[in-house]
MINU-466800 format. One line per 4 residues: for each residue x, y, z of N, C-alpha, C. Coordinates in pm, 1 decimal. Layout:
<sites>
X:Y:Z:X:Y:Z:X:Y:Z  ...
</sites>
This chain:
<sites>
18365.2:10374.3:16631.6:18211.4:10405.3:16577.6:18126.4:10315.6:16473.4  18039.5:10251.1:16476.4:17949.2:10158.7:16443.9:17918.8:10234.8:16279.1  17881.3:10164.9:16202.2:17845.4:10199.9:16042.1:17730.8:10119.8:16037.7  17626.0:10218.5:15989.8:17449.2:10187.5:15944.9:17482.1:10116.2:15844.7
17423.8:10016.3:15820.1:17436.1:9922.7:15685.0:17299.5:9916.8:15619.3  17266.8:9936.5:15490.1:17113.7:9880.8:15451.0:17151.0:9881.4:15265.1  17072.6:9815.3:15256.9:17041.1:9810.2:15108.0:17136.3:9667.6:15020.3  17136.2:9666.0:14890.9:17198.3:9538.2:14836.7:17254.8:9612.0:14732.5
17388.6:9595.5:14649.5:17428.0:9646.2:14567.4:17481.4:9558.3:14470.9  17448.9:9534.3:14334.7:17465.9:9444.9:14248.3:17577.3:9502.3:14163.1  17701.9:9455.2:14132.4:17821.5:9476.0:14075.1:17850.8:9374.9:13947.1  17835.1:9401.4:13835.0:17895.8:9315.4:13713.7:17983.4:9359.0:13667.0
18095.5:9271.7:13656.4:18197.3:9281.5:13558.1:18212.4:9205.8:13408.8  18200.6:9272.5:13322.4:18143.5:9252.0:13199.0:18238.3:9141.2:13125.8  18356.7:9120.4:13201.6:18429.4:8986.2:13172.5:18350.7:8881.8:13199.5  18254.8:8856.0:13297.2:18200.5:8756.4:13319.8:18135.5:8682.3:13201.3
18103.2:8754.0:13095.3:18057.9:8699.5:12970.3:18183.2:8680.4:12866.7  18313.4:8721.7:12865.9:18411.6:8670.7:12809.7:18452.2:8564.0:12826.2  18433.8:8451.4:12762.6:18506.9:8304.6:12780.7:18649.4:8325.9:12743.6  18727.0:8290.6:12846.4:18856.5:8297.2:12833.1:18897.2:8131.5:12845.2
18960.4:8093.0:12782.1:18969.6:7943.9:12790.0:19124.2:7911.8:12847.7  19190.7:8058.0:12855.6:19349.2:8025.6:12884.2:19298.7:8025.3:13072.1  19168.9:8096.7:13112.3:19171.9:8095.7:13263.9:19075.7:7998.4:13298.6  18977.0:7940.0:13200.4:18869.0:7854.6:13223.4:18833.0:7717.7:13181.6
18761.4:7701.5:13126.2:18728.1:7582.6:13058.5:18758.0:7591.9:12926.0  18807.7:7465.2:12858.5:18814.5:7473.4:12693.1:18736.6:7475.0:12597.5  18737.1:7546.6:12507.4:18623.2:7593.3:12415.1:18670.3:7596.0:12272.8  18657.5:7466.2:12186.5:18733.5:7429.3:12087.3:18691.1:7584.8:11932.5
18554.4:7594.8:11980.1:18524.2:7727.8:11904.9:18582.8:7864.0:11937.1  18657.7:7878.3:12033.0:18743.0:8001.3:12039.7:18878.9:7986.6:11990.7  18927.8:7892.9:11967.4:19075.4:7848.6:11939.2:19159.3:7806.5:12039.7  19278.3:7829.0:12011.6:19396.9:7749.2:12104.5:19390.3:7852.6:12226.6
19409.6:7777.9:12365.9:19400.5:7843.4:12467.5:19502.0:7969.5:12475.9  19616.7:7919.7:12394.5:19733.4:8036.8:12420.0:19721.8:8157.3:12331.5  19622.6:8189.2:12259.7:19581.8:8273.3:12194.8:19527.9:8375.7:12310.8  19495.8:8343.5:12457.8:19434.1:8403.8:12539.6:19570.7:8426.1:12670.9
19659.2:8397.1:12640.7:19778.8:8430.9:12733.3:19821.6:8575.9:12715.2  19716.4:8633.2:12800.2:19743.2:8808.2:12800.0:19794.8:8836.2:12910.7  19847.1:8953.3:12927.3:19931.9:9033.3:13027.4:19796.2:9114.1:13038.3  19746.1:9147.0:13201.3:19645.4:9216.4:13253.6:19689.5:9347.0:13333.9
19641.3:9459.0:13314.4:19669.1:9566.0:13414.3:19593.0:9669.3:13375.8  19536.2:9738.3:13418.4:19457.6:9885.1:13392.8:19546.7:10009.0:13391.4  19569.8:9974.3:13239.3:19640.6:10076.5:13177.5:19607.2:10140.0:13043.4  19685.6:10258.8:12991.6:19625.5:10285.6:12851.4:19685.5:10193.4:12748.9
19780.9:10153.2:12736.0:19841.6:10021.3:12668.9:19733.3:9902.0:12655.5  19688.0:9877.0:12771.2:19631.5:9720.0:12779.0:19487.8:9750.9:12774.0  19418.9:9870.4:12777.1:19301.7:9929.0:12760.0:19274.7:9946.2:12623.5  19401.6:10016.1:12544.8:19317.0:10082.6:12409.7:19426.6:10026.8:12288.0
19556.6:10002.6:12348.2:19686.7:10015.1:12212.3:19675.0:9850.6:12166.2  19666.3:9775.8:12240.4:19746.8:9633.3:12241.2:19615.4:9568.8:12158.1  19491.5:9582.7:12153.3:19381.2:9530.6:12085.2:19387.1:9477.9:11959.2  19443.1:9561.9:11869.3:19470.2:9507.0:11719.2:19589.5:9412.0:11687.2
19680.1:9431.7:11798.7:19775.1:9317.8:11786.4:19735.5:9167.7:11826.0  19617.2:9179.8:11929.1:19589.4:9058.1:11984.8:19501.6:9015.8:11893.9  19405.3:9119.5:11792.4:19311.0:9065.4:11693.9:19368.3:9005.0:11563.4  19496.5:9047.7:11563.3:19616.9:9011.4:11438.7:19614.5:8859.1:11445.0
19648.0:8809.9:11579.6:19697.6:8671.1:11636.8:19561.1:8570.0:11565.7  19432.9:8632.1:11611.2:19333.1:8556.3:11565.5:19311.3:8556.5:11399.1  19329.8:8656.8:11363.7:19304.5:8655.9:11203.0:19423.8:8538.9:11138.8  19552.1:8579.8:11189.1:19660.4:8484.0:11104.2:19634.7:8324.8:11153.3
19565.5:8316.1:11275.2:19533.3:8149.5:11292.1:19420.9:8091.5:11238.1  19338.9:8215.2:11166.9:19195.4:8155.0:11092.7:19101.6:8138.5:11184.1  19087.4:8207.0:11309.9:18980.8:8202.3:11423.5:18912.5:8333.2:11428.5  18775.6:8332.8:11428.0:18694.6:8429.8:11461.8:18716.7:8504.2:11574.1
18722.2:8609.1:11549.4:18741.7:8700.7:11664.4:18629.2:8674.0:11799.8  18706.3:8616.7:11907.2:18610.3:8574.8:12009.8:18517.8:8689.6:12096.1  18376.9:8670.3:12071.0:18313.3:8762.6:12153.0:18234.1:8720.4:12292.0  18153.7:8812.5:12357.7:18080.4:8788.5:12473.9:18009.0:8678.9:12449.7
17964.0:8624.2:12534.3:17813.8:8519.1:12508.7:17730.2:8523.6:12673.9  17629.3:8508.6:12661.1:17560.6:8477.6:12748.9:17486.5:8616.8:12828.5  17519.7:8706.5:12750.2:17456.4:8854.0:12821.4:17336.4:8895.6:12779.3  17283.7:8814.4:12687.6:17131.3:8837.3:12619.1:17023.0:8790.6:12752.5
16947.0:8890.6:12773.1:16827.5:8874.5:12877.7:16896.5:8854.0:13035.8  16991.7:8917.4:13043.4:17091.3:8892.6:13180.8:16976.9:8979.8:13291.0  16951.9:9096.8:13248.2:16895.2:9173.5:13353.3:16744.6:9091.3:13398.2  16694.5:9008.6:13319.1:16557.9:8930.8:13346.8:16578.4:8863.0:13467.7
16715.0:8803.5:13475.1:16719.4:8737.1:13591.8:16713.5:8781.5:13744.1  16673.4:8932.7:13768.0:16709.8:9008.4:13868.5:16586.0:9093.9:13884.3  16559.5:9113.4:14025.0:16451.5:9251.5:14046.4:16513.7:9324.3:14129.5  16446.5:9450.4:14120.0:16461.7:9572.8:14169.1:16407.1:9626.5:14317.5
16410.8:9691.8:14408.3:16342.3:9736.0:14501.4:16272.3:9880.6:14430.2  16333.3:9903.6:14313.2:16262.6:10048.5:14266.4:16211.7:10035.1:14130.0  16102.9:10059.1:14057.7:16060.7:10055.0:13933.7:16166.3:10145.0:13823.0  16254.6:10227.8:13875.2:16311.4:10301.9:13806.0:16465.7:10283.5:13870.8
16511.5:10180.6:13893.9:16664.7:10133.9:13959.3:16783.7:10235.5:13840.4  16883.3:10247.9:13974.8:16999.6:10347.5:13900.0:17100.7:10269.5:13875.7  17172.3:10272.6:13770.2:17303.1:10172.0:13730.2:17425.1:10279.3:13721.0  17488.0:10286.2:13780.7:17617.7:10362.2:13736.0:17733.9:10231.7:13648.0
17808.7:10309.3:13580.6:17886.4:10241.9:13468.2:18032.8:10318.0:13449.6  18130.3:10247.0:13449.5:18252.2:10294.2:13416.0:18339.3:10188.0:13363.1  18477.0:10195.3:13334.9:18574.5:10109.6:13294.4:18623.2:10013.2:13394.3  18678.2:10083.9:13479.2:18680.4:10006.6:13601.4:18628.1:9955.7:13715.2
18644.6:9840.1:13764.9:18575.4:9785.7:13868.1:18607.3:9859.6:14027.6  18725.0:9939.8:14011.3:18790.2:9987.2:14155.7:18659.3:10085.7:14194.5  18594.6:10151.8:14115.3:18504.9:10215.7:14115.3:18374.1:10197.7:14206.7  18348.5:10030.1:14220.9:18254.0:10006.0:14287.9:18306.0:10007.8:14434.2
18405.5:10009.5:14480.7:18461.2:10007.4:14602.6:18427.6:10174.4:14681.6  18435.0:10249.2:14602.7:18396.3:10368.1:14631.9:18235.5:10422.0:14654.4  18144.9:10315.6:14628.7:17994.3:10321.7:14618.4:17945.4:10315.4:14736.7  17846.2:10381.8:14779.6:17749.5:10365.4:14896.0:17639.9:10393.5:14866.3
17513.2:10362.5:14925.7:17375.3:10408.8:14916.3:17384.7:10571.2:14909.5  17453.3:10640.0:15007.2:17438.3:10798.4:14923.0:17454.1:10829.3:14799.9  17561.5:10768.1:14722.8:17579.6:10792.3:14597.5:17467.8:10764.5:14512.2  17384.1:10680.2:14553.3:17267.3:10671.4:14472.3:17130.5:10710.2:14542.4
17151.3:10813.4:14617.5:17029.7:10880.0:14683.3:16935.0:10786.5:14767.8  16997.3:10672.7:14812.8:16879.4:10592.5:14869.0:16886.4:10623.5:15017.0  16784.4:10596.4:15068.9:16735.6:10587.9:15212.1:16746.5:10777.7:15271.7  16864.0:10750.2:15365.2:16929.3:10882.7:15383.3:17049.6:10889.3:15397.3
17150.6:11026.2:15424.4:17257.1:11055.8:15421.7:17310.6:10963.9:15549.9  17274.2:10896.3:15642.0:17303.9:10854.7:15748.0:17352.0:10717.5:15716.1  17309.3:10631.9:15608.9:17336.9:10515.9:15550.4:17452.3:10515.9:15473.5  17579.6:10508.9:15521.0:17693.8:10478.9:15503.8:17758.2:10395.1:15415.3
17696.9:10243.1:15399.6:17716.6:10117.4:15364.2:17606.1:10006.1:15341.1  17672.8:9946.4:15253.4:17538.9:9842.0:15201.7:17548.0:9713.4:15293.3  17387.8:9662.2:15319.8:17410.3:9542.3:15390.2:17485.6:9434.3:15323.6  17450.8:9414.3:15181.6:17501.4:9315.7:15090.4:17563.8:9359.1:14978.1
17663.6:9339.1:14941.4:17766.9:9335.4:14796.5:17746.0:9226.2:14720.2  17686.1:9200.6:14604.9:17699.4:9062.4:14523.9:17746.6:9095.0:14386.7  17880.7:9035.9:14368.6:17936.9:9044.1:14264.7:17949.5:8947.1:14133.3  17897.2:8961.9:14022.4:17898.2:8847.1:13917.5:18031.5:8911.2:13841.2
18139.6:8812.2:13848.5:18267.6:8848.9:13764.0:18351.9:8722.2:13757.6  18431.3:8726.0:13677.2:18526.7:8627.5:13653.6:18632.5:8592.4:13753.7  18657.7:8721.2:13820.5:18765.4:8708.8:13909.1:18703.3:8779.7:14055.4  18773.2:8700.9:14159.9:18685.4:8746.5:14283.3:18733.2:8909.5:14369.3
18822.6:8950.5:14291.6:18846.4:9093.2:14346.3:18873.0:9127.9:14476.9  18905.6:9008.2:14581.9:18915.7:9015.2:14705.0:19070.2:9017.0:14750.0  19134.0:9052.8:14692.4:19272.7:9076.3:14702.7:19357.0:8951.1:14676.3  19501.7:8981.0:14607.5:19562.5:8877.6:14540.1:19718.2:8936.9:14618.7
19771.8:8809.7:14642.1:19917.1:8825.3:14687.3:20023.4:8852.3:14582.5  20048.1:8959.2:14602.2:20200.0:8993.7:14498.1:20325.3:8993.1:14603.5  20442.1:9017.6:14485.0:20581.4:9014.8:14571.9:20589.9:9177.8:14653.9  20513.9:9267.5:14595.6:20575.6:9380.7:14680.2:20438.7:9456.8:14748.7
20302.9:9388.4:14739.1:20153.4:9409.6:14736.0:20134.6:9336.6:14904.4  20035.3:9391.3:14955.6:19971.5:9315.7:15091.4:19921.1:9159.3:15064.1  19954.3:9086.6:15161.2:19943.0:8936.3:15183.2:19812.9:8897.8:15296.7  19775.0:8981.5:15339.8:19628.9:8939.0:15409.4:19589.5:9098.7:15408.4
19426.8:9090.6:15448.1:19337.7:9175.8:15482.3:19384.6:9291.4:15603.2  19491.8:9230.1:15724.0:19548.3:9333.7:15777.3:19654.1:9407.1:15701.7  19735.9:9344.7:15631.4:19830.6:9462.6:15588.0:19774.5:9520.2:15472.7  19652.4:9486.4:15404.2:19561.9:9576.9:15316.9:19518.1:9721.4:15411.1
19463.2:9675.8:15502.2:19437.0:9776.8:15584.0:19543.0:9889.1:15609.2  19636.0:9840.3:15646.5:19749.4:9949.3:15713.9:19770.0:10033.5:15578.7  19786.1:9998.4:15460.1:19803.5:10071.6:15340.6:19695.0:10187.9:15314.4  19559.2:10139.1:15340.1:19464.0:10207.2:15317.3:19435.3:10264.5:15145.6
19478.7:10170.9:15081.4:19460.5:10207.7:14926.7:19393.5:10044.4:14837.8  19327.6:10093.8:14772.6:19240.1:9994.5:14692.4:19248.6:10023.7:14522.1  19212.3:9881.6:14480.9:19274.0:9902.2:14319.4:19126.2:9782.8:14256.0  19159.6:9782.7:14117.5:19016.8:9643.4:14061.7:19074.9:9539.4:14131.6
19179.4:9541.1:14207.2:19208.0:9392.5:14250.4:19160.4:9333.4:14373.5  19110.2:9459.9:14454.1:19095.7:9432.4:14622.0:18983.0:9539.0:14627.6  18904.7:9593.0:14564.3:18823.4:9723.2:14591.9:18700.2:9627.6:14696.7  18676.5:9505.3:14715.1:18572.1:9419.2:14790.7:18619.8:9407.5:14931.2
18753.0:9450.0:14958.0:18805.6:9452.4:15086.0:18776.7:9591.3:15144.9  18708.7:9702.6:15074.4:18646.1:9805.4:15134.4:18518.3:9770.2:15206.5  18437.7:9721.2:15115.0:18280.5:9678.1:15153.6:18316.8:9577.0:15272.5  18430.1:9486.0:15279.8:18444.1:9420.4:15414.3:18461.7:9467.7:15550.6
18543.1:9598.3:15514.9:18591.6:9666.8:15597.0:18456.3:9770.2:15663.4  18374.1:9781.1:15595.8:18258.8:9835.6:15631.8:18128.7:9764.4:15671.4  18194.8:9613.8:15684.9:18084.6:9510.3:15761.3:18000.8:9471.0:15671.5  17986.5:9491.1:15536.3:17884.2:9433.1:15438.9:17943.9:9292.5:15394.5
17822.2:9214.7:15392.9:17849.9:9068.6:15341.0:17852.4:9050.3:15221.4  17946.2:8989.7:15183.2:18003.6:8986.3:15042.0:17946.6:8818.5:14965.3  17900.8:8849.3:14847.9:17888.6:8736.7:14776.2:17966.3:8736.4:14617.2  18010.7:8631.2:14577.8:18068.3:8635.9:14480.3:17993.4:8498.9:14349.9
17951.7:8534.8:14245.4:17897.2:8439.0:14159.6:18020.4:8448.1:14031.8  18077.2:8298.6:14017.0:18179.1:8317.2:13875.1:18063.0:8257.0:13759.8  18152.3:8307.7:13658.8:18061.0:8242.2:13518.7:18080.7:8106.5:13526.9  17999.8:8036.6:13450.9:18004.2:7868.0:13406.2:18145.2:7820.5:13355.0
18164.1:7910.1:13278.7:18289.8:7910.0:13201.9:18419.3:7873.5:13294.7  18427.6:7911.4:13409.9:18540.1:7933.9:13496.0:18504.1:7841.4:13666.7  18435.6:7760.3:13644.6:18376.3:7692.1:13774.0:18518.9:7660.5:13885.7  18629.8:7658.0:13865.2:18728.8:7664.2:13949.5:18765.7:7805.3:14040.7
18738.6:7901.2:13949.4:18766.0:8014.8:14004.8:18926.9:8059.3:13989.7  18925.4:8139.7:14089.3:19099.8:8215.5:14064.6:19174.3:8113.6:14143.7  19296.4:8127.7:14105.7:19409.6:8040.1:14162.1:19440.5:8060.7:14321.7  19427.2:8167.7:14371.4:19423.8:8238.7:14492.5:19297.1:8275.6:14558.6
19257.1:8253.0:14665.8:19150.2:8262.2:14762.6:19147.1:8401.0:14804.2  19044.7:8437.8:14818.2:19005.3:8567.5:14851.3:19060.7:8599.9:15006.9  19108.6:8734.5:15017.6:19142.4:8765.1:15149.8:19088.1:8766.7:15269.8  18930.9:8735.5:15261.3:18826.7:8777.8:15339.1:18718.9:8690.1:15316.6
18635.5:8670.8:15407.7:18502.6:8571.4:15362.1:18422.4:8598.4:15279.3  18396.5:8561.1:15164.1:18314.0:8589.6:15059.9:18235.2:8446.5:15055.6  18109.8:8462.1:15000.9:18017.7:8356.7:14975.9:18017.6:8356.8:14831.7  18102.9:8222.9:14771.0:18115.4:8182.3:14651.6:18030.6:8074.5:14590.5
17968.8:8122.1:14425.6:17902.8:7998.3:14366.7:17934.2:8026.4:14210.7  17906.1:7913.6:14133.5:17952.9:7937.3:13987.6:17757.8:7939.5:13952.6  17787.8:8020.2:13855.4:17633.4:8081.5:13791.5:17548.5:7955.8:13714.2  17447.4:7940.5:13765.5:17367.8:7850.5:13694.6:17231.7:7874.5:13606.7
17267.1:8002.4:13566.0:17172.2:8074.5:13500.7:17037.5:8146.3:13576.1  17027.3:8071.5:13692.0:16882.2:8099.1:13734.8:16857.0:8252.3:13789.1  16722.0:8269.1:13852.6:16701.0:8373.8:13906.7:16746.4:8424.7:14005.4  16807.0:8558.9:14080.6:16852.4:8600.9:14179.5:16746.4:8562.0:14299.9
16750.8:8539.0:14391.3:16678.1:8528.0:14500.0:16628.5:8634.9:14576.7  16700.1:8743.2:14590.6:16655.7:8860.1:14632.5:16672.7:8987.6:14584.9  16598.1:9085.1:14601.7:16576.0:9215.8:14505.2:16716.6:9297.4:14515.2  16756.7:9373.5:14455.1:16863.3:9480.0:14483.2:16833.7:9650.3:14444.4
16908.1:9739.6:14533.7:16861.7:9859.8:14535.4:16952.3:9910.1:14443.4  17061.9:9902.0:14371.4:17138.2:9963.4:14286.7:17221.5:9888.2:14228.2  17307.1:9941.7:14098.0:17370.0:9860.7:14034.8:17505.0:9912.6:13965.9  17616.3:9842.7:13981.4:17749.4:9914.0:13897.7:17772.7:9804.2:13820.8
17775.9:9871.3:13683.7:17836.0:9750.3:13555.2:17991.0:9846.8:13516.8  18074.3:9743.7:13515.4:18200.2:9783.5:13466.4:18218.5:9723.3:13327.9  18307.3:9804.6:13249.5:18350.2:9709.6:13109.2:18482.3:9626.0:13115.0  18577.4:9682.3:13204.2:18695.0:9576.0:13203.7:18748.3:9584.4:13058.2
18794.1:9738.2:13031.9:18849.0:9717.7:12918.5:19000.3:9665.9:12899.5  19052.2:9628.8:12992.0:19213.3:9548.6:12989.5:19186.1:9403.2:12992.4  19075.0:9363.0:12969.9:19038.0:9231.4:12984.3:18959.1:9201.2:12887.5  18835.8:9265.2:12831.9:18740.8:9207.8:12747.7:18804.6:9324.4:12620.1
18810.8:9263.5:12510.3:18867.5:9333.8:12376.7:18754.6:9423.8:12345.8  18837.3:9532.2:12280.9:18738.8:9653.8:12227.7:18665.2:9609.1:12108.0  18670.5:9476.4:12055.7:18573.5:9449.5:11944.3:18438.4:9386.1:12025.8  18436.8:9384.7:12134.6:18309.2:9348.5:12192.5:18258.7:9495.9:12269.3
18282.7:9591.0:12235.0:18227.1:9723.4:12262.5:18095.0:9725.8:12253.0  18015.4:9657.2:12132.7:17902.9:9715.4:12099.3:17799.7:9620.4:12164.4  17860.0:9505.1:12221.2:17795.3:9392.6:12281.2:17761.1:9479.8:12453.6  17862.5:9547.2:12484.3:17844.0:9614.0:12610.3:17751.0:9700.5:12594.2
17750.5:9796.4:12479.5:17638.6:9886.4:12460.3:17505.2:9822.0:12489.9  17485.9:9671.3:12410.1:17370.5:9621.6:12425.3:17296.5:9591.8:12564.7  17404.1:9525.9:12651.6:17379.8:9544.2:12789.1:17350.7:9637.9:12887.3  17415.9:9715.7:12830.6:17375.0:9840.4:12899.7:17246.9:9908.7:12864.3
17212.0:9917.2:12731.9:17083.4:9998.6:12717.2:16973.3:9883.6:12749.0  16978.6:9771.2:12772.0:16884.8:9641.5:12806.5:16839.3:9669.3:12933.4  16934.1:9769.8:13041.8:16879.2:9767.9:13147.2:16749.7:9838.1:13190.9  16690.9:9781.5:13268.3:16536.3:9816.8:13302.4:16545.6:9943.7:13408.2
16615.8:10046.9:13400.7:16630.4:10179.8:13449.7:16693.0:10282.8:13390.2  16765.5:10341.2:13494.3:16835.1:10482.7:13460.9:16979.9:10393.8:13441.2  17072.5:10452.2:13336.5:17215.2:10414.7:13341.1:17262.2:10544.2:13316.4  17373.7:10562.9:13418.0:17460.9:10690.2:13412.6:17602.7:10637.6:13417.1
17701.4:10724.8:13353.4:17843.1:10742.4:13378.1:17878.7:10778.9:13493.6  17952.8:10714.1:13544.6:17983.7:10726.1:13697.6:18054.4:10889.2:13689.9  18041.6:10966.7:13747.8:18077.5:11094.1:13727.2:18232.5:11113.3:13774.4  18312.1:11179.0:13684.4:18427.7:11177.8:13743.7:18531.0:11031.0:13684.0
18477.8:10948.5:13609.8:18538.6:10853.0:13590.4:18583.3:10889.5:13430.3  18717.0:10811.3:13372.4:18719.9:10837.9:13230.2:18629.4:10727.8:13140.1  18636.8:10747.1:13020.8:18541.9:10681.1:12972.4:18595.9:10731.0:12822.0  18579.6:10626.9:12715.9:18612.5:10641.1:12594.8:18543.0:10536.4:12545.2
18435.1:10544.8:12465.6:18348.7:10443.4:12389.1:18273.6:10458.4:12279.0  18237.6:10403.1:12204.0:18351.2:10257.6:12166.2:18449.1:10281.4:12133.3  18574.0:10200.1:12158.6:18702.8:10235.4:12135.8:18708.2:10181.4:11963.3  18811.3:10189.9:11922.0:18857.1:10205.0:11810.7:18841.2:10045.9:11731.2
18754.7:10023.3:11632.6:18765.8:9906.3:11578.5:18911.2:9835.1:11532.3  18956.8:9726.5:11597.1:19070.7:9712.0:11587.0:19105.8:9600.1:11465.9  19008.6:9542.5:11381.3:19004.4:9426.2:11287.8:19057.0:9518.2:11152.6  19031.5:9599.2:11125.1:19091.7:9678.1:10979.7:19235.2:9656.1:10975.0
19268.6:9749.9:11101.6:19434.3:9699.7:11158.9:19484.3:9576.9:11160.5  19411.3:9473.2:11236.5:19468.0:9355.6:11233.0:19470.5:9286.9:11083.4  19378.1:9282.2:11003.5:19377.9:9231.5:10880.6:19498.1:9290.7:10775.4  19516.0:9413.9:10803.7:19616.3:9489.4:10730.8:19747.9:9448.4:10769.4
19774.8:9440.1:10909.6:19932.4:9378.0:10967.5:19898.5:9208.9:10925.9  19800.6:9114.9:10945.2:19808.0:8992.8:10884.4:19849.6:8974.7:10755.4  19794.8:9086.0:10651.0:19816.8:9044.2:10517.6:19940.0:9090.6:10469.9  20057.2:9182.9:10569.3:20170.3:9216.3:10523.9:20238.5:9093.1:10570.3
20227.1:9027.1:10709.5:20294.1:8935.9:10761.5:20289.7:8800.3:10634.7  20183.0:8781.0:10595.0:20165.7:8668.2:10527.5:20258.6:8700.0:10372.4  20224.6:8845.5:10336.3:20306.6:8859.4:10209.6:20463.4:8860.3:10250.6  20498.6:8899.3:10342.8:20691.4:8889.8:10355.9:20708.0:8742.9:10399.4
20621.5:8669.7:10452.8:20628.4:8502.9:10458.4:20663.8:8484.3:10351.6  20554.6:8488.1:10251.8:20571.6:8408.5:10134.7:20696.6:8472.0:10024.4  20719.8:8591.1:10038.4:20845.8:8658.7:9959.0:20980.4:8565.9:10019.1  20998.7:8538.9:10142.0:21092.3:8466.6:10213.4:21100.4:8323.6:10171.1
21021.9:8282.7:10161.3:21000.0:8138.8:10122.2:21035.3:8117.6:9978.1  20995.1:8244.7:9915.1:21036.5:8205.6:9736.3:21155.0:8231.2:9757.2  21221.1:8346.5:9822.1:21350.1:8356.7:9822.3:21458.5:8268.2:9820.0  21403.9:8173.9:9934.4:21500.3:8070.5:9991.1:21492.5:7958.6:9874.8
21356.5:7939.1:9790.2:21371.2:7855.4:9698.1:21461.0:7871.2:9588.1  21486.7:8023.9:9576.5:21553.1:8020.7:9442.2:21715.7:8043.3:9466.3  21734.5:8067.6:9603.9:21887.3:8089.5:9628.1:21931.1:7931.4:9676.1  21860.6:7869.5:9712.8:21907.2:7741.2:9725.4:22006.2:7641.9:9621.6
22129.6:7619.6:9674.3:22210.0:7556.8:9531.7:22168.9:7423.8:9481.8  22190.3:7416.4:9362.8:22130.3:7297.3:9287.0:22198.1:7189.4:9357.0  22143.6:7112.4:9365.3:22198.6:6971.6:9409.5:22300.5:6911.9:9330.8  22391.4:6835.5:9359.7:22503.7:6771.6:9295.5:22436.0:6625.3:9243.6
22489.1:6625.0:9094.1:22416.5:6488.3:9068.1:22466.4:6333.0:9128.6  22403.8:6248.4:9134.5:22470.5:6149.7:9208.3:22567.1:6089.7:9158.7  22659.1:6052.4:9164.4:22790.9:5958.5:9130.6:22767.9:5857.9:9096.9  22827.7:5807.8:8942.3:22800.7:5688.0:8894.0:22898.9:5623.9:8893.6
22890.6:5491.2:8933.3:23003.2:5388.5:8954.4:23076.8:5370.4:8830.0  23211.3:5325.4:8872.7:23277.6:5343.0:8773.6:23409.8:5202.0:8795.6  23435.9:5133.4:8655.7:23501.4:5033.3:8686.2:23663.4:5056.7:8585.1  23763.4:5049.2:8670.3:23877.0:5085.5:8630.1:23913.8:4945.7:8482.1
23963.8:5015.4:8387.9:23983.2:4903.4:8279.6:24087.3:4811.8:8276.0  24088.2:4701.5:8236.9:24181.5:4579.3:8281.0:24289.2:4569.2:8140.3  24427.3:4610.0:8140.3:24504.1:4580.3:8022.0:24477.4:4435.6:8017.5  24510.4:4418.6:7844.0:24522.5:4274.9:7816.6:24600.6:4195.4:7909.0
24712.6:4250.2:7932.1:24812.0:4153.6:7976.4:24817.9:4156.9:8154.5  24704.7:4187.0:8163.9:24703.1:4190.7:8326.7:24575.0:4098.8:8308.7  24604.3:4007.5:8442.1:24452.7:3927.7:8485.9:24440.3:3944.4:8617.7  24356.3:3963.5:8674.6:24292.3:3980.0:8812.2:24330.7:3798.7:8843.6
24371.0:3817.4:8954.0:24438.4:3661.6:9042.0:24307.9:3593.7:9073.9  24338.6:3464.8:9026.3:24225.7:3351.0:9083.7:24223.1:3372.7:9218.0  24112.1:3302.4:9275.2:24110.1:3301.9:9413.5:24218.2:3230.7:9477.7  24282.7:3128.5:9414.2:24395.1:3066.2:9447.3:24510.8:3118.8:9473.1
24540.8:3199.1:9373.2:24656.5:3242.1:9381.9:24635.5:3380.7:9477.6  24502.7:3432.1:9474.0:24511.3:3560.4:9603.2:24540.3:3496.2:9728.2  24515.6:3376.4:9737.6:24479.1:3322.2:9868.5:24653.1:3312.2:9874.6  24754.4:3286.0:9767.7:24874.2:3199.8:9808.1:24977.3:3349.5:9811.4
24919.7:3447.2:9799.9:24991.7:3580.0:9806.4:25037.7:3598.0:9943.4  25186.5:3614.5:9987.5:25242.9:3635.7:10088.3:25185.2:3782.8:10158.5  25165.6:3839.3:10287.1:25156.4:3959.9:10304.2:25281.7:4022.3:10307.0  25277.9:4141.8:10280.6:25424.3:4206.5:10312.8:25399.0:4318.6:10399.7
</sites>
């Protein structure tokens, strides 16, 4: 049974604006790339709990917490087929795999899939090989499940044309290519060539720090249309500010370090005085042999 396709969906992942030097180009103002060597997975720990600990590392390194860049005036680069376009938002991009024209009340109920899906993201979300996961689109199709890593495969299965724009800070893209055909490019900051019918925006809370939540709100409120939380999606925003906890923990670390260093200095044993050269006294009746006598003494 063929699927009728119509319309264009624009998907924007907020990590598009978070320059991660560990994954892309070096950025001296954002500190050492090792500070960004983070584990990523969509769970409560990495979305909610971990950010104060990571913020502490920046505080101790004397680096200002890195922020999102380039999101200002982002929507001005796009045109829409409606004067009041609808944008759904959520934390995870996996929801984009579930959305079709029907969810936006577009066209009619016979239109089940998009003609085009264009993703602006720091990752292609089109399947990554794992030890215990699918290694190809065919294997993925047999499993019938998708996540934030491979939701684009759903639209490929529906026959949609796919496009991806990487941010300029990540010109080399992902280390693994997509499992499906995707037209890929690197952002040049220019205007989009075609209008869009609908938008999905994800926060990617396991990739973008909680101290950037205010910036996400700014991007969301700047959208020139209706912005609605995707029904049924978990949402806690803004997350707790991690900076007070980070500063407190960094202060405790500094205090403990100073104490240990002071203790080490106070318990260090005093250095022994340098030995002084001594000369044995020569008794009056004893005289050192002259060189001739020394050479004349037989060896015993």
